[in-house]
C-alpha positions in Angstrom: -67.8 -101.4 7.0 -69.8 -100.3 10.1 -72.8 -98.1 10.0 -70.9 -95.1 11.5 -68.1 -95.5 9.1 -70.5 -95.8 6.1 -72.3 -92.7 7.3 -69.1 -90.8 7.6 -68.1 -91.9 4.1 -71.4 -90.7 2.7 -71.1 -87.4 4.5 -67.6 -86.9 2.9 -69.1 -87.8 -0.5 -71.9 -85.4 0.2 -69.5 -82.5 1.0 -67.5 -83.3 -2.1 -70.7 -83.5 -4.1 -71.7 -80.1 -2.8 -68.4 -78.7 -4.0 -68.9 -80.3 -7.4 -72.4 -78.9 -7.4 -71.2 -75.3 -6.8 -68.9 -75.6 -9.8 -71.5 -77.1 -11.9 -74.0 -74.5 -10.9 -71.5 -71.8 -11.9 -70.9 -73.4 -15.3 -74.7 -73.8 -15.8 -75.8 -70.4 -14.6 -76.6 -69.1 -18.1 -78.4 -72.4 -18.8 -80.6 -72.0 -15.8 -81.6 -68.4 -16.7 -82.4 -69.5 -20.3 -84.7 -72.1 -19.0 -86.7 -70.0 -16.6 -88.9 -68.8 -19.4 -89.8 -72.2 -20.8 -91.9 -74.8 -18.9 -90.5 -78.2 -18.1 -93.3 -80.0 -20.0 -92.5 -78.0 -23.1 -88.9 -78.8 -22.9 -89.6 -82.5 -22.4 -91.8 -82.5 -25.5 -89.1 -80.7 -27.4 -86.6 -83.4 -26.4 -88.9 -86.1 -27.5 -89.5 -84.4 -30.8 -85.7 -83.9 -31.3 -85.2 -87.6 -30.6 -87.3 -88.4 -33.7 -85.5 -85.8 -35.8 -82.7 -86.4 -38.3 -80.7 -89.5 -39.2 -78.2 -89.2 -36.3 -77.1 -92.6 -35.1 -79.0 -94.6 -37.7 -76.0 -95.6 -39.9 -75.2 -99.2 -39.5 -72.6 -101.5 -40.9 -71.7 -105.2 -40.7 -71.5 -106.0 -37.0 -68.7 -108.0 -35.4 -67.3 -108.8 -31.9 -63.7 -108.7 -30.7 -62.6 -110.2 -27.5 -60.2 -108.1 -25.3 -57.4 -109.9 -23.5 -59.5 -109.9 -20.3 -62.5 -111.4 -22.1 -64.5 -108.2 -22.6 -66.7 -108.3 -25.7 -66.1 -105.2 -27.9 -68.7 -104.4 -30.5 -67.6 -103.0 -33.9 -69.1 -102.4 -37.3 -67.5 -102.4 -40.7 -68.5 -100.5 -43.8 -67.0 -102.5 -46.6 -65.7 -101.1 -49.9 -64.5 -103.5 -52.6 -60.8 -103.0 -53.4 -60.2 -100.4 -50.7 -56.5 -100.3 -50.1 -56.8 -99.0 -46.5 -59.0 -99.6 -43.5 -59.8 -96.4 -41.5 -60.4 -97.3 -37.8 -62.4 -94.7 -35.7 -62.1 -94.6 -31.9 -64.6 -92.5 -30.0 -64.3 -90.4 -26.9 -65.4 -90.7 -23.2 -69.2 -91.1 -22.7 -69.8 -91.3 -26.4 -70.0 -94.2 -28.9 -69.2 -95.1 -32.4 -72.2 -93.1 -33.6 -70.4 -89.9 -32.7 -68.7 -90.2 -36.0 -72.0 -90.0 -37.9 -71.0 -87.3 -40.4 -67.6 -88.8 -41.1 -69.2 -92.3 -41.6 -71.7 -90.8 -44.1 -68.9 -88.9 -45.9 -66.7 -91.9 -46.3 -69.3 -94.6 -47.2 -68.4 -96.1 -50.6 -65.0 -94.5 -50.7 -62.9 -96.4 -48.2 -63.2 -99.3 -45.9 -64.0 -98.2 -42.3 -64.3 -99.7 -38.9 -66.2 -98.1 -36.0 -66.1 -99.6 -32.5 -67.5 -98.9 -29.1 -65.0 -98.7 -26.2 -65.6 -101.0 -23.2 -68.6 -100.0 -21.2 -69.9 -97.7 -24.0 -72.4 -98.2 -26.7 -72.9 -101.9 -27.6 -69.7 -103.1 -26.0 -69.8 -105.0 -22.7 -68.7 -103.5 -19.4 -65.1 -104.3 -18.8 -64.6 -107.7 -17.3 -61.6 -106.3 -15.4 -63.9 -103.7 -13.8 -66.3 -106.2 -12.2 -66.0 -108.6 -9.3 -64.0 -108.6 -6.2 -60.7 -107.9 -8.0 -62.1 -105.0 -10.0 -59.6 -102.4 -11.2 -60.2 -99.0 -12.8 -59.8 -98.7 -16.6 -56.4 -97.4 -17.8 -55.6 -95.8 -21.1 -53.1 -98.6 -21.7 -56.0 -101.1 -21.4 -57.9 -99.2 -24.1 -54.8 -99.4 -26.4 -54.9 -103.2 -26.0 -58.6 -103.1 -26.7 -58.0 -101.3 -29.9 -55.4 -103.9 -30.9 -58.1 -106.6 -30.3 -60.5 -104.8 -32.6 -57.8 -104.3 -35.3 -56.9 -108.0 -35.1 -60.6 -109.0 -35.5 -61.9 -106.4 -38.0 -58.7 -105.5 -40.0 -56.1 -108.2 -39.5 -54.1 -107.2 -42.6 -53.5 -104.3 -44.9 -52.6 -100.7 -44.2 -54.5 -98.7 -41.5 -55.4 -95.1 -40.9 -56.2 -94.5 -37.2 -58.6 -91.8 -36.2 -59.3 -91.0 -32.5 -61.3 -88.3 -30.8 -60.6 -87.2 -27.2 -60.2 -90.4 -25.2 -60.1 -92.2 -28.5 -57.0 -90.3 -29.5 -55.4 -91.3 -26.2 -56.3 -94.9 -27.1 -54.5 -94.5 -30.4 -51.4 -93.2 -28.5 -51.5 -96.1 -26.1 -51.7 -98.5 -29.0 -48.6 -96.9 -30.5 -46.7 -97.1 -27.2 -47.4 -100.8 -26.7 -47.3 -102.0 -30.3 -44.7 -99.9 -32.2 -44.2 -102.6 -34.7 -47.9 -102.4 -35.7 -47.5 -98.7 -36.3 -44.2 -99.2 -38.2 -45.5 -102.0 -40.4 -49.2 -101.2 -41.1 -50.2 -97.6 -40.1 -50.3 -95.2 -43.1 -51.8 -92.2 -41.3 -53.2 -90.9 -38.0 -55.8 -88.3 -37.1 -55.9 -87.0 -33.5 -59.1 -85.0 -33.0 -59.7 -82.9 -29.9 -57.4 -84.9 -27.7 -54.4 -84.6 -25.4 -51.1 -86.4 -24.9 -51.0 -85.4 -21.2 -51.1 -82.7 -18.6 -54.8 -82.8 -18.3 -54.5 -81.6 -14.7 -53.9 -78.1 -16.2 -57.4 -78.0 -17.8 -59.8 -75.6 -16.0 -62.9 -76.3 -18.1 -63.5 -72.5 -18.3 -63.8 -72.3 -14.4 -61.5 -71.1 -11.7 -58.6 -73.5 -11.5 -58.4 -73.6 -7.7 -62.0 -74.8 -7.5 -61.5 -77.4 -10.3 -58.4 -78.7 -8.4 -60.3 -79.0 -5.2 -63.0 -81.1 -7.0 -60.3 -83.2 -8.7 -59.0 -84.3 -5.3 -62.3 -85.5 -4.0 -64.1 -86.6 -7.3 -62.7 -90.2 -7.5 -64.2 -90.9 -4.1 -67.5 -89.2 -5.0 -67.7 -91.2 -8.2 -67.0 -94.5 -6.3 -69.8 -93.7 -3.9 -72.2 -92.7 -6.6 -71.3 -95.8 -8.6 -72.3 -98.0 -5.7 -75.7 -96.3 -5.8 -76.1 -96.3 -9.6 -79.8 -96.8 -9.8 -80.4 -93.9 -7.4 -78.0 -91.7 -9.4 -79.7 -92.6 -12.7 -83.0 -91.5 -11.3 -81.4 -88.2 -10.2 -80.0 -87.8 -13.7 -83.5 -88.0 -15.2 -84.9 -85.6 -12.6 -82.2 -83.0 -13.5 -82.4 -83.5 -17.3 -82.7 -79.8 -18.1 -79.5 -78.9 -16.2 -77.7 -81.9 -17.7 -78.7 -80.9 -21.2 -77.4 -77.4 -20.6 -74.0 -78.7 -19.4 -73.7 -81.1 -22.4 -74.3 -78.2 -24.7 -71.8 -75.9 -22.9 -69.0 -78.4 -22.9 -69.6 -80.1 -26.2 -70.4 -77.2 -28.6 -69.4 -73.6 -29.0 -71.5 -72.0 -31.7 -75.0 -70.7 -31.1 -76.2 -72.1 -34.5 -75.5 -75.8 -33.8 -78.5 -77.9 -34.9 -80.6 -78.7 -31.8 -81.1 -82.2 -33.0 -77.3 -82.7 -33.0 -77.2 -81.3 -29.5 -79.9 -83.7 -28.4 -78.1 -86.6 -30.1 -74.9 -85.9 -28.2 -76.9 -85.6 -25.0 -78.5 -89.1 -25.6 -75.0 -90.6 -26.1 -73.6 -89.1 -23.0 -76.6 -89.8 -20.7 -76.5 -93.5 -21.8 -73.1 -94.0 -20.2 -73.8 -95.5 -16.7 -72.4 -93.7 -13.7 -70.4 -96.7 -12.6 -68.7 -96.8 -16.0 -67.9 -93.1 -15.6 -66.4 -93.9 -12.2 -64.3 -96.7 -13.7 -62.8 -94.5 -16.4 -62.2 -91.2 -14.5 -58.9 -92.0 -12.8 -57.3 -92.9 -16.2 -57.3 -89.3 -17.3 -55.3 -88.0 -14.4 -52.7 -90.6 -15.1 -52.6 -90.1 -18.8 -49.2 -89.2 -20.3 -48.4 -90.4 -23.8 -46.1 -87.6 -24.9 -43.3 -90.0 -25.6 -45.6 -92.3 -27.6 -46.1 -89.6 -30.2 -42.6 -90.4 -31.6 -44.1 -93.5 -33.2 -46.0 -91.1 -35.6 -43.1 -88.9 -36.5 -42.7 -90.2 -40.0 -46.3 -90.6 -40.8 -49.0 -88.3 -42.3 -50.7 -86.9 -39.2 -53.8 -84.7 -38.8 -54.0 -82.8 -35.5 -57.4 -81.1 -35.3 -59.3 -79.3 -32.6 -62.1 -76.7 -32.1 -60.7 -73.3 -31.0 -63.2 -73.1 -28.1 -62.9 -76.7 -26.8 -63.2 -76.5 -23.0 -62.5 -80.2 -22.3 -59.3 -80.8 -24.3 -58.3 -77.2 -25.3 -56.8 -76.5 -28.7 -53.4 -75.8 -27.0 -53.2 -79.5 -26.3 -53.6 -80.3 -30.0 -51.0 -77.6 -30.8 -48.6 -79.3 -28.4 -49.2 -82.6 -30.2 -48.4 -80.9 -33.5 -45.3 -79.4 -32.1 -44.0 -82.9 -31.4 -44.8 -83.9 -34.9 -43.3 -81.3 -37.2 -44.9 -82.8 -40.3 -48.4 -82.8 -38.9 -51.2 -80.9 -40.5 -52.5 -78.7 -37.7 -56.1 -77.6 -38.1 -57.9 -75.4 -35.5 -61.6 -75.1 -36.4 -63.1 -71.7 -35.6 -66.2 -71.5 -33.4 -66.1 -75.1 -32.5 -66.1 -77.0 -29.2 -65.2 -80.5 -28.0 -67.5 -82.4 -30.4 -66.0 -80.6 -33.4 -66.8 -83.6 -35.7 -70.5 -83.1 -35.0 -70.5 -79.3 -34.8 -68.4 -78.5 -37.8 -68.5 -81.7 -39.9 -67.5 -80.1 -43.2 -64.2 -78.9 -41.7 -63.5 -82.3 -40.2 -64.5 -84.2 -43.3 -62.3 -82.0 -45.5 -59.3 -82.4 -43.2 -59.8 -86.2 -43.1 -60.0 -86.3 -46.9 -56.7 -84.5 -47.0 -55.1 -87.0 -44.6 -56.5 -90.0 -46.6 -55.1 -88.5 -49.8 -51.7 -88.2 -48.1 -52.0 -91.8 -46.9 -53.0 -93.0 -50.4 -56.3 -94.3 -49.1 -58.3 -93.4 -52.2 -55.6 -94.0 -54.9 -54.6 -97.5 -54.2 -51.1 -96.3 -53.7 -50.6 -97.5 -50.2 -49.2 -101.0 -49.6 -48.6 -102.8 -46.3 -45.7 -101.2 -44.6 -46.1 -97.9 -46.4 -46.5 -96.2 -43.1 -43.0 -97.1 -42.1 -40.4 -94.4 -41.7 -37.3 -94.2 -43.8 -35.1 -97.1 -43.2 -37.8 -99.1 -41.5 -39.2 -100.5 -44.8 
C-alpha cells in the first residue's frame, strides 16, 4: 500500500475512532466527573491495593491442553470429584477467562466434577492459529463451538455433561449444539445460558442512542483492524487512559453501587489483559451470530436461562427470548445486576445453578449417559 493510501486509511480510522470516542465519552461522563475529585496517583495506588485483595482468580485445578482442529492449543483445568456422575463444563465470555467463574468454581468444589477453559486468544490459551499468518481469518462463533468440542473430547470424553456458558460462552454452547446435535442428544444432561443471546445483537444500544451506535458499528471493524496492526501503541494508550477504561468496565459489567471494588478491579484486569488484536479478530463474529434455530437441540433438556435485569451488553430481553424458545426452561432475571452477573450476584447464580444440577441429576448419581436425550431418542 502506498504512503498516500496508508495515510488515507489512517485518517478514516481516525475519524471513526473519533466517533467511537464521542460515544465512549458520553457513556463515561459520570465516570469522569466522579474522578475529578481524586488524584491519579491515589487511584493508581488504590488499583494496586485492590490487585492484592481477595482470592479472585486464585483457584486452580489440574491443568490440561486440548488441540483445536486448526492446531490452536486450548488451556483447561479440571476440578475432580471421585464418583461424580456428571461433568460441568464452563465457557466464559468475550475478553474474560475461565477465572470469571470464580464464585461458581468455589461453590461447586467437592460436589461435582467441573471443567473450566480459556477460549482461544484469552487467558492461558494460545492465539488462534487460523487468525495468524497471510491466510488469517476472523474468528467465528462456529469456530468456538468446534473448540468447545475439542475441550470436551480432551477433558470429558465420556459421561453426561452439563454445559454452562456466559455471553460469548453461551453462544459457543449454541454453536456446539448446532454442529454436533448427536453429542447433545447422547450426552448433555442440562444447559445454563447466562447473560447471552441467540442473535439480533445489532439491536443492542448499550444504553446509548441507537443511531450513534449503528454509525460506530459500520466503521468499527476497520478501526479495530487498524488498531490491531499497531497493537503495541494501542496497549500503551490503554495504560495511559486506565481511569476511563476502569469506569467503562464498571458501567458495562456491573449495575449495583455496592459491588465489591476488588471484584470490579478483578474484572478490569481480565478485560484489559485481552490484546487489541484478539479483540479485532473476534468482533465481526457478533454481528454474524444467529443461533436461534440451534436452541431446538435443548428443547427436551433441563435449561437455565439467567440474566441481570440491567445488563447493557446482552440485555435480559435476549435471555427472555431464549426462554420463550424453550418452554421448559427456568428463566431467572436477577435484580440489580449487570452483564457480569455471576461476579456481581454470585449467590443468585449459584442457587440457580444448583437447581439446574439437581434437575440434571448431577449430585444424586441419577444421570446416566444419554439421560439428556429427549423422548424417543434414548
